[in-house]
N, CA, C and O atoms as a GROMACS GRO file, in nm:
protein
  616
    1UNK      N    1   9.008  -0.865  13.008
    1UNK     CA    2   8.894  -0.888  12.922
    1UNK      C    3   8.830  -1.020  12.962
    1UNK      O    4   8.899  -1.121  12.974
    2UNK      N    5   8.699  -1.020  12.983
    2UNK     CA    6   8.628  -1.138  13.030
    2UNK      C    7   8.596  -1.237  12.920
    2UNK      O    8   8.606  -1.207  12.801
    3UNK      N    9   8.558  -1.355  12.964
    3UNK     CA   10   8.516  -1.461  12.873
    3UNK      C   11   8.366  -1.479  12.883
    3UNK      O   12   8.310  -1.477  12.993
    4UNK      N   13   8.300  -1.497  12.770
    4UNK     CA   14   8.156  -1.521  12.765
    4UNK      C   15   8.135  -1.670  12.746
    4UNK      O   16   8.180  -1.728  12.648
    5UNK      N   17   8.064  -1.731  12.841
    5UNK     CA   18   8.046  -1.877  12.839
    5UNK      C   19   7.899  -1.913  12.860
    5UNK      O   20   7.850  -1.909  12.973
    6UNK      N   21   7.828  -1.948  12.752
    6UNK     CA   22   7.693  -2.001  12.770
    6UNK      C   23   7.700  -2.145  12.821
    6UNK      O   24   7.787  -2.222  12.779
    7UNK      N   25   7.611  -2.180  12.910
    7UNK     CA   26   7.596  -2.318  12.955
    7UNK      C   27   7.474  -2.368  12.878
    7UNK      O   28   7.362  -2.327  12.907
    8UNK      N   29   7.497  -2.456  12.781
    8UNK     CA   30   7.391  -2.488  12.686
    8UNK      C   31   7.386  -2.635  12.650
    8UNK      O   32   7.489  -2.702  12.641
    9UNK      N   33   7.266  -2.683  12.630
    9UNK     CA   34   7.238  -2.816  12.578
    9UNK      C   35   7.092  -2.813  12.540
    9UNK      O   36   7.009  -2.767  12.619
   10UNK      N   37   7.056  -2.862  12.421
   10UNK     CA   38   6.916  -2.855  12.381
   10UNK      C   39   6.828  -2.952  12.460
   10UNK      O   40   6.706  -2.942  12.456
   11UNK      N   41   6.890  -3.045  12.533
   11UNK     CA   42   6.816  -3.138  12.616
   11UNK      C   43   6.794  -3.075  12.754
   11UNK      O   44   6.884  -3.011  12.808
   12UNK      N   45   6.679  -3.094  12.808
   12UNK     CA   46   6.650  -3.046  12.943
   12UNK      C   47   6.696  -3.148  13.046
   12UNK      O   48   6.719  -3.264  13.013
   13UNK      N   49   6.710  -3.104  13.170
   13UNK     CA   50   6.741  -3.195  13.279
   13UNK      C   51   6.885  -3.242  13.285
   13UNK      O   52   6.913  -3.347  13.343
   14UNK      N   53   6.977  -3.166  13.226
   14UNK     CA   54   7.118  -3.207  13.228
   14UNK      C   55   7.202  -3.120  13.321
   14UNK      O   56   7.325  -3.127  13.319
   15UNK      N   57   7.137  -3.040  13.402
   15UNK     CA   58   7.203  -2.956  13.504
   15UNK      C   59   7.267  -2.830  13.449
   15UNK      O   60   7.371  -2.786  13.499
   16UNK      N   61   7.205  -2.771  13.347
   16UNK     CA   62   7.256  -2.644  13.294
   16UNK      C   63   7.249  -2.535  13.401
   16UNK      O   64   7.348  -2.466  13.427
   17UNK      N   65   7.133  -2.519  13.462
   17UNK     CA   66   7.115  -2.414  13.562
   17UNK      C   67   7.200  -2.442  13.685
   17UNK      O   68   7.262  -2.350  13.738
   18UNK      N   69   7.203  -2.565  13.730
   18UNK     CA   70   7.285  -2.601  13.846
   18UNK      C   71   7.431  -2.570  13.818
   18UNK      O   72   7.500  -2.517  13.905
   19UNK      N   73   7.478  -2.602  13.699
   19UNK     CA   74   7.615  -2.573  13.660
   19UNK      C   75   7.639  -2.422  13.657
   19UNK      O   76   7.739  -2.374  13.709
   20UNK      N   77   7.547  -2.349  13.594
   20UNK     CA   78   7.564  -2.204  13.581
   20UNK      C   79   7.572  -2.136  13.717
   20UNK      O   80   7.662  -2.055  13.741
   21UNK      N   81   7.479  -2.167  13.807
   21UNK     CA   82   7.476  -2.103  13.938
   21UNK      C   83   7.597  -2.143  14.021
   21UNK      O   84   7.663  -2.057  14.079
   22UNK      N   85   7.627  -2.271  14.027
   22UNK     CA   86   7.740  -2.316  14.109
   22UNK      C   87   7.874  -2.269  14.055
   22UNK      O   88   7.963  -2.234  14.133
   23UNK      N   89   7.890  -2.267  13.924
   23UNK     CA   90   8.014  -2.217  13.866
   23UNK      C   91   8.028  -2.067  13.894
   23UNK      O   92   8.137  -2.020  13.928
   24UNK      N   93   7.920  -1.992  13.879
   24UNK     CA   94   7.924  -1.848  13.905
   24UNK      C   95   7.961  -1.820  14.051
   24UNK      O   96   8.046  -1.735  14.078
   25UNK      N   97   7.899  -1.891  14.143
   25UNK     CA   98   7.928  -1.872  14.286
   25UNK      C   99   8.073  -1.913  14.316
   25UNK      O  100   8.143  -1.841  14.387
   26UNK      N  101   8.117  -2.025  14.263
   26UNK     CA  102   8.254  -2.072  14.290
   26UNK      C  103   8.358  -1.974  14.236
   26UNK      O  104   8.456  -1.944  14.304
   27UNK      N  105   8.337  -1.924  14.116
   27UNK     CA  106   8.433  -1.829  14.059
   27UNK      C  107   8.437  -1.699  14.140
   27UNK      O  108   8.544  -1.644  14.163
   28UNK      N  109   8.321  -1.651  14.182
   28UNK     CA  110   8.316  -1.524  14.256
   28UNK      C  111   8.364  -1.542  14.400
   28UNK      O  112   8.446  -1.464  14.449
   29UNK      N  113   8.313  -1.643  14.467
   29UNK     CA  114   8.340  -1.658  14.611
   29UNK      C  115   8.479  -1.715  14.639
   29UNK      O  116   8.554  -1.659  14.719
   30UNK      N  117   8.512  -1.825  14.575
   30UNK     CA  118   8.639  -1.892  14.605
   30UNK      C  119   8.758  -1.836  14.528
   30UNK      O  120   8.870  -1.834  14.578
   31UNK      N  121   8.733  -1.792  14.404
   31UNK     CA  122   8.844  -1.746  14.320
   31UNK      C  123   8.849  -1.594  14.306
   31UNK      O  124   8.935  -1.540  14.236
   32UNK      N  125   8.755  -1.525  14.372
   32UNK     CA  126   8.753  -1.378  14.374
   32UNK      C  127   8.748  -1.317  14.234
   32UNK      O  128   8.810  -1.214  14.208
   33UNK      N  129   8.674  -1.381  14.145
   33UNK     CA  130   8.656  -1.330  14.010
   33UNK      C  131   8.530  -1.244  14.004
   33UNK      O  132   8.438  -1.261  14.084
   34UNK      N  133   8.527  -1.152  13.910
   34UNK     CA  134   8.408  -1.071  13.885
   34UNK      C  135   8.324  -1.146  13.782
   34UNK      O  136   8.367  -1.168  13.669
   35UNK      N  137   8.202  -1.184  13.823
   35UNK     CA  138   8.119  -1.272  13.741
   35UNK      C  139   7.982  -1.209  13.718
   35UNK      O  140   7.920  -1.156  13.811
   36UNK      N  141   7.936  -1.215  13.594
   36UNK     CA  142   7.800  -1.176  13.559
   36UNK      C  143   7.729  -1.304  13.516
   36UNK      O  144   7.774  -1.373  13.425
   37UNK      N  145   7.618  -1.335  13.581
   37UNK     CA  146   7.536  -1.450  13.542
   37UNK      C  147   7.409  -1.396  13.478
   37UNK      O  148   7.335  -1.319  13.540
   38UNK      N  149   7.385  -1.436  13.354
   38UNK     CA  150   7.266  -1.393  13.280
   38UNK      C  151   7.171  -1.512  13.270
   38UNK      O  152   7.207  -1.616  13.214
   39UNK      N  153   7.052  -1.497  13.323
   39UNK     CA  154   6.952  -1.603  13.322
   39UNK      C  155   6.861  -1.585  13.200
   39UNK      O  156   6.768  -1.505  13.203
   40UNK      N  157   6.890  -1.659  13.093
   40UNK     CA  158   6.807  -1.653  12.972
   40UNK      C  159   6.713  -1.772  12.961
   40UNK      O  160   6.640  -1.784  12.862
   41UNK      N  161   6.713  -1.861  13.060
   41UNK     CA  162   6.622  -1.975  13.059
   41UNK      C  163   6.484  -1.925  13.103
   41UNK      O  164   6.472  -1.857  13.204
   42UNK      N  165   6.383  -1.959  13.027
   42UNK     CA  166   6.249  -1.909  13.055
   42UNK      C  167   6.193  -1.959  13.188
   42UNK      O  168   6.096  -1.902  13.238
   43UNK      N  169   6.252  -2.063  13.246
   43UNK     CA  170   6.208  -2.110  13.376
   43UNK      C  171   6.256  -2.018  13.488
   43UNK      O  172   6.200  -2.021  13.598
   44UNK      N  173   6.357  -1.938  13.463
   44UNK     CA  174   6.412  -1.840  13.559
   44UNK      C  175   6.466  -1.904  13.686
   44UNK      O  176   6.467  -1.840  13.791
   45UNK      N  177   6.510  -2.029  13.680
   45UNK     CA  178   6.558  -2.098  13.800
   45UNK      C  179   6.692  -2.047  13.850
   45UNK      O  180   6.719  -2.055  13.970
   46UNK      N  181   6.778  -1.996  13.763
   46UNK     CA  182   6.903  -1.938  13.810
   46UNK      C  183   6.874  -1.814  13.894
   46UNK      O  184   6.941  -1.788  13.994
   47UNK      N  185   6.775  -1.738  13.852
   47UNK     CA  186   6.732  -1.621  13.928
   47UNK      C  187   6.685  -1.663  14.067
   47UNK      O  188   6.725  -1.604  14.167
   48UNK      N  189   6.601  -1.765  14.072
   48UNK     CA  190   6.552  -1.815  14.201
   48UNK      C  191   6.665  -1.872  14.285
   48UNK      O  192   6.667  -1.856  14.407
   49UNK      N  193   6.760  -1.939  14.221
   49UNK     CA  194   6.873  -1.998  14.292
   49UNK      C  195   6.962  -1.894  14.359
   49UNK      O  196   7.035  -1.926  14.452
   50UNK      N  197   6.955  -1.771  14.312
   50UNK     CA  198   7.034  -1.663  14.373
   50UNK      C  199   6.948  -1.571  14.459
   50UNK      O  200   6.989  -1.462  14.496
   51UNK      N  201   6.826  -1.619  14.492
   51UNK     CA  202   6.744  -1.549  14.591
   51UNK      C  203   6.643  -1.449  14.539
   51UNK      O  204   6.585  -1.375  14.618
   52UNK      N  205   6.620  -1.445  14.410
   52UNK     CA  206   6.521  -1.353  14.355
   52UNK      C  207   6.405  -1.431  14.296
   52UNK      O  208   6.419  -1.548  14.260
   53UNK      N  209   6.290  -1.366  14.286
   53UNK     CA  210   6.173  -1.427  14.222
   53UNK      C  211   6.179  -1.402  14.072
   53UNK      O  212   6.236  -1.303  14.027
   54UNK      N  213   6.121  -1.493  13.996
   54UNK     CA  214   6.112  -1.473  13.851
   54UNK      C  215   6.037  -1.343  13.827
   54UNK      O  216   5.940  -1.312  13.895
   55UNK      N  217   6.084  -1.267  13.730
   55UNK     CA  218   6.023  -1.139  13.702
   55UNK      C  219   6.087  -1.023  13.778
   55UNK      O  220   6.049  -0.908  13.758
   56UNK      N  221   6.184  -1.054  13.866
   56UNK     CA  222   6.256  -0.947  13.935
   56UNK      C  223   6.335  -0.869  13.831
   56UNK      O  224   6.385  -0.926  13.734
   57UNK      N  225   6.346  -0.740  13.852
   57UNK     CA  226   6.423  -0.659  13.758
   57UNK      C  227   6.506  -0.556  13.833
   57UNK      O  228   6.476  -0.521  13.947
   58UNK      N  229   6.610  -0.511  13.766
   58UNK     CA  230   6.685  -0.398  13.819
   58UNK      C  231   6.605  -0.273  13.787
   58UNK      O  232   6.484  -0.269  13.811
   59UNK      N  233   6.669  -0.172  13.734
   59UNK     CA  234   6.597  -0.050  13.695
   59UNK      C  235   6.508  -0.078  13.573
   59UNK      O  236   6.398  -0.023  13.563
   60UNK      N  237   6.556  -0.162  13.482
   60UNK     CA  238   6.480  -0.198  13.362
   60UNK      C  239   6.499  -0.347  13.334
   60UNK      O  240   6.603  -0.403  13.370
   61UNK      N  241   6.402  -0.412  13.272
   61UNK     CA  242   6.421  -0.552  13.233
   61UNK      C  243   6.530  -0.565  13.126
   61UNK      O  244   6.549  -0.474  13.045
   62UNK      N  245   6.599  -0.678  13.126
   62UNK     CA  246   6.706  -0.702  13.029
   62UNK      C  247   6.653  -0.696  12.886
   62UNK      O  248   6.723  -0.652  12.796
   63UNK      N  249   6.530  -0.740  12.866
   63UNK     CA  250   6.471  -0.734  12.732
   63UNK      C  251   6.467  -0.592  12.677
   63UNK      O  252   6.485  -0.571  12.557
   64UNK      N  253   6.443  -0.496  12.764
   64UNK     CA  254   6.442  -0.355  12.720
   64UNK      C  255   6.582  -0.311  12.677
   64UNK      O  256   6.597  -0.234  12.582
   65UNK      N  257   6.683  -0.361  12.748
   65UNK     CA  258   6.822  -0.329  12.710
   65UNK      C  259   6.849  -0.384  12.570
   65UNK      O  260   6.905  -0.314  12.485
   66UNK      N  261   6.809  -0.509  12.546
   66UNK     CA  262   6.829  -0.569  12.413
   66UNK      C  263   6.757  -0.489  12.305
   66UNK      O  264   6.816  -0.457  12.202
   67UNK      N  265   6.631  -0.458  12.329
   67UNK     CA  266   6.552  -0.384  12.231
   67UNK      C  267   6.612  -0.246  12.205
   67UNK      O  268   6.613  -0.200  12.091
   68UNK      N  269   6.662  -0.182  12.310
   68UNK     CA  270   6.720  -0.048  12.292
   68UNK      C  271   6.845  -0.054  12.203
   68UNK      O  272   6.870   0.037  12.125
   69UNK      N  273   6.924  -0.161  12.215
   69UNK     CA  274   7.042  -0.177  12.129
   69UNK      C  275   7.000  -0.202  11.984
   69UNK      O  276   7.059  -0.147  11.891
   70UNK      N  277   6.898  -0.283  11.966
   70UNK     CA  278   6.851  -0.311  11.831
   70UNK      C  279   6.799  -0.185  11.763
   70UNK      O  280   6.809  -0.171  11.641
   71UNK      N  281   6.744  -0.092  11.842
   71UNK     CA  282   6.693   0.033  11.788
   71UNK      C  283   6.798   0.144  11.785
   71UNK      O  284   6.767   0.258  11.752
   72UNK      N  285   6.922   0.110  11.818
   72UNK     CA  286   7.034   0.204  11.818
   72UNK      C  287   7.015   0.319  11.917
   72UNK      O  288   7.064   0.430  11.896
   73UNK      N  289   6.944   0.291  12.027
   73UNK     CA  290   6.928   0.387  12.137
   73UNK      C  291   6.958   0.312  12.267
   73UNK      O  292   6.869   0.294  12.350
   74UNK      N  293   7.084   0.270  12.285
   74UNK     CA  294   7.115   0.176  12.392
   74UNK      C  295   7.096   0.229  12.534
   74UNK      O  296   7.133   0.341  12.567
   75UNK      N  297   7.036   0.143  12.616
   75UNK     CA  298   7.031   0.163  12.760
   75UNK      C  299   7.157   0.098  12.818
   75UNK      O  300   7.217   0.012  12.754
   76UNK      N  301   7.195   0.139  12.936
   76UNK     CA  302   7.310   0.076  13.001
   76UNK      C  303   7.273  -0.062  13.051
   76UNK      O  304   7.167  -0.080  13.111
   77UNK      N  305   7.359  -0.157  13.027
   77UNK     CA  306   7.332  -0.293  13.072
   77UNK      C  307   7.326  -0.300  13.225
   77UNK      O  308   7.253  -0.383  13.281
   78UNK      N  309   7.400  -0.215  13.292
   78UNK     CA  310   7.399  -0.215  13.438
   78UNK      C  311   7.261  -0.184  13.494
   78UNK      O  312   7.233  -0.218  13.609
   79UNK      N  313   7.174  -0.122  13.415
   79UNK     CA  314   7.038  -0.092  13.460
   79UNK      C  315   6.954  -0.218  13.478
   79UNK      O  316   6.854  -0.216  13.549
   80UNK      N  317   6.994  -0.326  13.414
   80UNK     CA  318   6.919  -0.452  13.424
   80UNK      C  319   6.977  -0.545  13.530
   80UNK      O  320   6.918  -0.649  13.560
   81UNK      N  321   7.091  -0.509  13.588
   81UNK     CA  322   7.164  -0.599  13.679
   81UNK      C  323   7.114  -0.587  13.823
   81UNK      O  324   7.068  -0.482  13.866
   82UNK      N  325   7.125  -0.698  13.894
   82UNK     CA  326   7.092  -0.702  14.037
   82UNK      C  327   7.214  -0.754  14.114
   82UNK      O  328   7.286  -0.840  14.065
   83UNK      N  329   7.236  -0.700  14.233
   83UNK     CA  330   7.345  -0.753  14.316
   83UNK      C  331   7.304  -0.887  14.376
   83UNK      O  332   7.185  -0.919  14.383
   84UNK      N  333   7.401  -0.965  14.417
   84UNK     CA  334   7.372  -1.090  14.488
   84UNK      C  335   7.442  -1.085  14.624
   84UNK      O  336   7.514  -0.990  14.654
   85UNK      N  337   7.418  -1.186  14.705
   85UNK     CA  338   7.482  -1.193  14.837
   85UNK      C  339   7.628  -1.233  14.828
   85UNK      O  340   7.700  -1.230  14.929
   86UNK      N  341   7.673  -1.271  14.710
   86UNK     CA  342   7.811  -1.313  14.688
   86UNK      C  343   7.889  -1.196  14.631
   86UNK      O  344   7.855  -1.145  14.525
   87UNK      N  345   7.993  -1.152  14.701
   87UNK     CA  346   8.076  -1.044  14.649
   87UNK      C  347   8.134  -1.083  14.514
   87UNK      O  348   8.189  -1.193  14.499
   88UNK      N  349   8.123  -0.994  14.417
   88UNK     CA  350   8.179  -1.020  14.285
   88UNK      C  351   8.083  -1.085  14.188
   88UNK      O  352   8.116  -1.100  14.070
   89UNK      N  353   7.964  -1.124  14.235
   89UNK     CA  354   7.867  -1.191  14.148
   89UNK      C  355   7.746  -1.099  14.126
   89UNK      O  356   7.682  -1.055  14.221
   90UNK      N  357   7.719  -1.072  14.000
   90UNK     CA  358   7.605  -0.989  13.959
   90UNK      C  359   7.512  -1.075  13.875
   90UNK      O  360   7.557  -1.164  13.803
   91UNK      N  361   7.382  -1.048  13.884
   91UNK     CA  362   7.281  -1.126  13.813
   91UNK      C  363   7.201  -1.038  13.719
   91UNK      O  364   7.157  -0.929  13.756
   92UNK      N  365   7.182  -1.087  13.598
   92UNK     CA  366   7.078  -1.035  13.509
   92UNK      C  367   6.965  -1.136  13.524
   92UNK      O  368   6.975  -1.248  13.474
   93UNK      N  369   6.856  -1.098  13.592
   93UNK     CA  370   6.752  -1.194  13.625
   93UNK      C  371   6.674  -1.243  13.504
   93UNK      O  372   6.668  -1.178  13.400
   94UNK      N  373   6.614  -1.360  13.521
   94UNK     CA  374   6.533  -1.421  13.416
   94UNK      C  375   6.404  -1.345  13.393
   94UNK      O  376   6.353  -1.275  13.481
   95UNK      N  377   6.352  -1.361  13.272
   95UNK     CA  378   6.228  -1.295  13.231
   95UNK      C  379   6.158  -1.391  13.136
   95UNK      O  380   6.213  -1.428  13.032
   96UNK      N  381   6.039  -1.432  13.171
   96UNK     CA  382   5.968  -1.530  13.088
   96UNK      C  383   5.931  -1.477  12.950
   96UNK      O  384   5.894  -1.555  12.862
   97UNK      N  385   5.940  -1.346  12.930
   97UNK     CA  386   5.908  -1.285  12.801
   97UNK      C  387   6.034  -1.251  12.720
   97UNK      O  388   6.024  -1.185  12.617
   98UNK      N  389   6.151  -1.294  12.766
   98UNK     CA  390   6.277  -1.252  12.705
   98UNK      C  391   6.289  -1.294  12.558
   98UNK      O  392   6.351  -1.224  12.479
   99UNK      N  393   6.230  -1.406  12.522
   99UNK     CA  394   6.243  -1.457  12.385
   99UNK      C  395   6.191  -1.356  12.282
   99UNK      O  396   6.242  -1.350  12.170
  100UNK      N  397   6.092  -1.278  12.318
  100UNK     CA  398   6.035  -1.182  12.223
  100UNK      C  399   6.129  -1.065  12.194
  100UNK      O  400   6.105  -0.989  12.101
  101UNK      N  401   6.235  -1.050  12.271
  101UNK     CA  402   6.330  -0.941  12.251
  101UNK      C  403   6.450  -0.979  12.165
  101UNK      O  404   6.534  -0.895  12.135
  102UNK      N  405   6.460  -1.107  12.125
  102UNK     CA  406   6.571  -1.152  12.042
  102UNK      C  407   6.527  -1.158  11.896
  102UNK      O  408   6.446  -1.243  11.860
  103UNK      N  409   6.578  -1.068  11.813
  103UNK     CA  410   6.540  -1.072  11.671
  103UNK      C  411   6.601  -1.193  11.600
  103UNK      O  412   6.709  -1.240  11.637
  104UNK      N  413   6.532  -1.241  11.501
  104UNK     CA  414   6.582  -1.357  11.427
  104UNK      C  415   6.675  -1.315  11.313
  104UNK      O  416   6.741  -1.400  11.253
  105UNK      N  417   6.682  -1.186  11.283
  105UNK     CA  418   6.765  -1.140  11.172
  105UNK      C  419   6.889  -1.063  11.216
  105UNK      O  420   6.958  -1.005  11.133
  106UNK      N  421   6.918  -1.063  11.345
  106UNK     CA  422   7.033  -0.989  11.398
  106UNK      C  423   7.094  -1.074  11.509
  106UNK      O  424   7.073  -1.049  11.628
  107UNK      N  425   7.170  -1.178  11.468
  107UNK     CA  426   7.222  -1.277  11.563
  107UNK      C  427   7.334  -1.226  11.652
  107UNK      O  428   7.374  -1.295  11.745
  108UNK      N  429   7.385  -1.108  11.626
  108UNK     CA  430   7.495  -1.056  11.706
  108UNK      C  431   7.449  -0.954  11.810
  108UNK      O  432   7.531  -0.886  11.870
  109UNK      N  433   7.319  -0.943  11.832
  109UNK     CA  434   7.266  -0.846  11.927
  109UNK      C  435   7.320  -0.870  12.068
  109UNK      O  436   7.370  -0.778  12.131
  110UNK      N  437   7.311  -0.993  12.117
  110UNK     CA  438   7.361  -1.022  12.252
  110UNK      C  439   7.511  -0.994  12.261
  110UNK      O  440   7.558  -0.938  12.360
  111UNK      N  441   7.585  -1.033  12.160
  111UNK     CA  442   7.729  -1.006  12.158
  111UNK      C  443   7.755  -0.855  12.165
  111UNK      O  444   7.842  -0.811  12.240
  112UNK      N  445   7.682  -0.777  12.088
  112UNK     CA  446   7.701  -0.631  12.090
  112UNK      C  447   7.669  -0.573  12.227
  112UNK      O  448   7.740  -0.484  12.274
  113UNK      N  449   7.564  -0.620  12.290
  113UNK     CA  450   7.527  -0.572  12.424
  113UNK      C  451   7.635  -0.610  12.525
  113UNK      O  452   7.675  -0.527  12.607
  114UNK      N  453   7.682  -0.734  12.520
  114UNK     CA  454   7.782  -0.780  12.617
  114UNK      C  455   7.917  -0.712  12.599
  114UNK      O  456   7.993  -0.698  12.695
  115UNK      N  457   7.948  -0.668  12.478
  115UNK     CA  458   8.076  -0.599  12.456
  115UNK      C  459   8.085  -0.469  12.535
  115UNK      O  460   8.195  -0.419  12.561
  116UNK      N  461   7.971  -0.413  12.573
  116UNK     CA  462   7.972  -0.288  12.650
  116UNK      C  463   8.015  -0.310  12.795
  116UNK      O  464   8.052  -0.214  12.863
  117UNK      N  465   8.010  -0.435  12.843
  117UNK     CA  466   8.046  -0.462  12.984
  117UNK      C  467   8.155  -0.568  12.998
  117UNK      O  468   8.191  -0.604  13.110
  118UNK      N  469   8.206  -0.619  12.888
  118UNK     CA  470   8.302  -0.730  12.894
  118UNK      C  471   8.424  -0.696  12.978
  118UNK      O  472   8.481  -0.785  13.042
  119UNK      N  473   8.467  -0.572  12.979
  119UNK     CA  474   8.583  -0.533  13.057
  119UNK      C  475   8.556  -0.524  13.206
  119UNK      O  476   8.649  -0.516  13.286
  120UNK      N  477   8.428  -0.524  13.245
  120UNK     CA  478   8.391  -0.514  13.387
  120UNK      C  479   8.390  -0.649  13.458
  120UNK      O  480   8.382  -0.654  13.580
  121UNK      N  481   8.398  -0.758  13.383
  121UNK     CA  482   8.385  -0.893  13.440
  121UNK      C  483   8.497  -0.984  13.390
  121UNK      O  484   8.549  -0.968  13.280
  122UNK      N  485   8.532  -1.079  13.476
  122UNK     CA  486   8.626  -1.184  13.436
  122UNK      C  487   8.552  -1.291  13.356
  122UNK      O  488   8.607  -1.349  13.262
  123UNK      N  489   8.428  -1.318  13.395
  123UNK     CA  490   8.345  -1.420  13.329
  123UNK      C  491   8.202  -1.370  13.317
  123UNK      O  492   8.147  -1.311  13.411
  124UNK      N  493   8.142  -1.394  13.201
  124UNK     CA  494   8.000  -1.374  13.182
  124UNK      C  495   7.943  -1.510  13.149
  124UNK      O  496   7.970  -1.566  13.043
  125UNK      N  497   7.864  -1.565  13.241
  125UNK     CA  498   7.803  -1.696  13.224
  125UNK      C  499   7.657  -1.677  13.184
  125UNK      O  500   7.588  -1.590  13.237
  126UNK      N  501   7.611  -1.759  13.091
  126UNK     CA  502   7.474  -1.747  13.041
  126UNK      C  503   7.402  -1.879  13.060
  126UNK      O  504   7.442  -1.981  13.003
  127UNK      N  505   7.296  -1.879  13.141
  127UNK     CA  506   7.211  -1.996  13.156
  127UNK      C  507   7.108  -1.993  13.043
  127UNK      O  508   7.031  -1.897  13.032
  128UNK      N  509   7.107  -2.096  12.959
  128UNK     CA  510   7.022  -2.096  12.840
  128UNK      C  511   6.908  -2.197  12.854
  128UNK      O  512   6.915  -2.290  12.934
  129UNK      N  513   6.803  -2.177  12.774
  129UNK     CA  514   6.691  -2.273  12.777
  129UNK      C  515   6.726  -2.401  12.701
  129UNK      O  516   6.816  -2.401  12.617
  130UNK      N  517   6.655  -2.510  12.733
  130UNK     CA  518   6.678  -2.636  12.662
  130UNK      C  519   6.600  -2.639  12.530
  130UNK      O  520   6.494  -2.702  12.521
  131UNK      N  521   6.652  -2.572  12.429
  131UNK     CA  522   6.580  -2.567  12.302
  131UNK      C  523   6.675  -2.522  12.192
  131UNK      O  524   6.790  -2.488  12.218
  132UNK      N  525   6.626  -2.523  12.070
  132UNK     CA  526   6.693  -2.458  11.959
  132UNK      C  527   6.607  -2.335  11.929
  132UNK      O  528   6.500  -2.346  11.871
  133UNK      N  529   6.655  -2.222  11.969
  133UNK     CA  530   6.575  -2.100  11.959
  133UNK      C  531   6.666  -1.983  11.927
  133UNK      O  532   6.788  -1.997  11.931
  134UNK      N  533   6.608  -1.868  11.897
  134UNK     CA  534   6.691  -1.749  11.876
  134UNK      C  535   6.778  -1.717  11.999
  134UNK      O  536   6.888  -1.664  11.984
  135UNK      N  537   6.730  -1.748  12.118
  135UNK     CA  538   6.810  -1.724  12.238
  135UNK      C  539   6.941  -1.802  12.231
  135UNK      O  540   7.048  -1.747  12.258
  136UNK      N  541   6.932  -1.927  12.194
  136UNK     CA  542   7.052  -2.011  12.183
  136UNK      C  543   7.144  -1.959  12.074
  136UNK      O  544   7.266  -1.953  12.094
  137UNK      N  545   7.089  -1.921  11.960
  137UNK     CA  546   7.172  -1.868  11.852
  137UNK      C  547   7.247  -1.744  11.898
  137UNK      O  548   7.367  -1.730  11.872
  138UNK      N  549   7.179  -1.655  11.966
  138UNK     CA  550   7.245  -1.534  12.015
  138UNK      C  551   7.355  -1.569  12.116
  138UNK      O  552   7.463  -1.510  12.112
  139UNK      N  553   7.328  -1.663  12.205
  139UNK     CA  554   7.429  -1.703  12.304
  139UNK      C  555   7.551  -1.764  12.235
  139UNK      O  556   7.664  -1.736  12.274
  140UNK      N  557   7.529  -1.846  12.133
  140UNK     CA  558   7.642  -1.907  12.061
  140UNK      C  559   7.725  -1.801  11.987
  140UNK      O  560   7.848  -1.807  11.988
  141UNK      N  561   7.659  -1.706  11.924
  141UNK     CA  562   7.732  -1.601  11.851
  141UNK      C  563   7.811  -1.512  11.946
  141UNK      O  564   7.914  -1.457  11.907
  142UNK      N  565   7.765  -1.497  12.070
  142UNK     CA  566   7.835  -1.412  12.168
  142UNK      C  567   7.949  -1.486  12.237
  142UNK      O  568   8.036  -1.423  12.298
  143UNK      N  569   7.950  -1.619  12.229
  143UNK     CA  570   8.038  -1.703  12.311
  143UNK      C  571   8.185  -1.699  12.273
  143UNK      O  572   8.222  -1.692  12.156
  144UNK      N  573   8.267  -1.705  12.378
  144UNK     CA  574   8.408  -1.735  12.360
  144UNK      C  575   8.429  -1.885  12.375
  144UNK      O  576   8.512  -1.945  12.307
  145UNK      N  577   8.353  -1.945  12.466
  145UNK     CA  578   8.354  -2.088  12.495
  145UNK      C  579   8.209  -2.131  12.513
  145UNK      O  580   8.123  -2.048  12.539
  146UNK      N  581   8.182  -2.259  12.498
  146UNK     CA  582   8.049  -2.311  12.528
  146UNK      C  583   8.066  -2.430  12.622
  146UNK      O  584   8.143  -2.522  12.593
  147UNK      N  585   7.996  -2.427  12.733
  147UNK     CA  586   8.000  -2.535  12.832
  147UNK      C  587   7.876  -2.619  12.808
  147UNK      O  588   7.764  -2.568  12.815
  148UNK      N  589   7.894  -2.748  12.779
  148UNK     CA  590   7.782  -2.836  12.749
  148UNK      C  591   7.773  -2.944  12.856
  148UNK      O  592   7.847  -3.042  12.849
  149UNK      N  593   7.685  -2.929  12.956
  149UNK     CA  594   7.668  -3.034  13.055
  149UNK      C  595   7.600  -3.157  12.991
  149UNK      O  596   7.509  -3.143  12.910
  150UNK      N  597   7.647  -3.273  13.030
  150UNK     CA  598   7.591  -3.398  12.978
  150UNK      C  599   7.549  -3.486  13.092
  150UNK      O  600   7.614  -3.487  13.197
  151UNK      N  601   7.442  -3.562  13.075
  151UNK     CA  602   7.403  -3.655  13.181
  151UNK      C  603   7.503  -3.771  13.187
  151UNK      O  604   7.553  -3.816  13.084
  152UNK      N  605   7.532  -3.816  13.305
  152UNK     CA  606   7.624  -3.929  13.321
  152UNK      C  607   7.542  -4.054  13.346
  152UNK      O  608   7.531  -4.103  13.459
  153UNK      N  609   7.485  -4.103  13.241
  153UNK     CA  610   7.402  -4.224  13.248
  153UNK      C  611   7.428  -4.308  13.125
  153UNK      O  612   7.473  -4.257  13.023
  154UNK      N  613   7.399  -4.437  13.135
  154UNK     CA  614   7.423  -4.523  13.018
  154UNK      C  615   7.326  -4.495  12.904
  154UNK      O  616   7.334  -4.560  12.800
   0.00000   0.00000   0.00000
């Protein structure tokens, strides 16, 4: 059973995306773990860091998967996933419109969606935006652990 770990801090510029991408690559490449990286940051830089353009999608955008679960007509999460050049690392690419798919009255939606694939991965890492938003709330409710990068400055 995998662990869900959002990389989160409401402050920008603390290396959330850098941490998410490098940790995902290290776990998959060096430790041979099965890793899913979900890019929920509206800047979509984790997506770009793994070689895709913002707005890239698998068969369907991840937002559609979320909406389908909320409507009790779930799509498969694998339909939103993209392969990467790293064996064992799968990406759910960023989408600048993703925030509109997170309801404010159903904070366990992301957790419910991730439970359908938790057995397929050793780690599910979530790159989050630097804000207090429904995206962050959903990531926290889904989390087993939370990784909080901090700047090392006085």
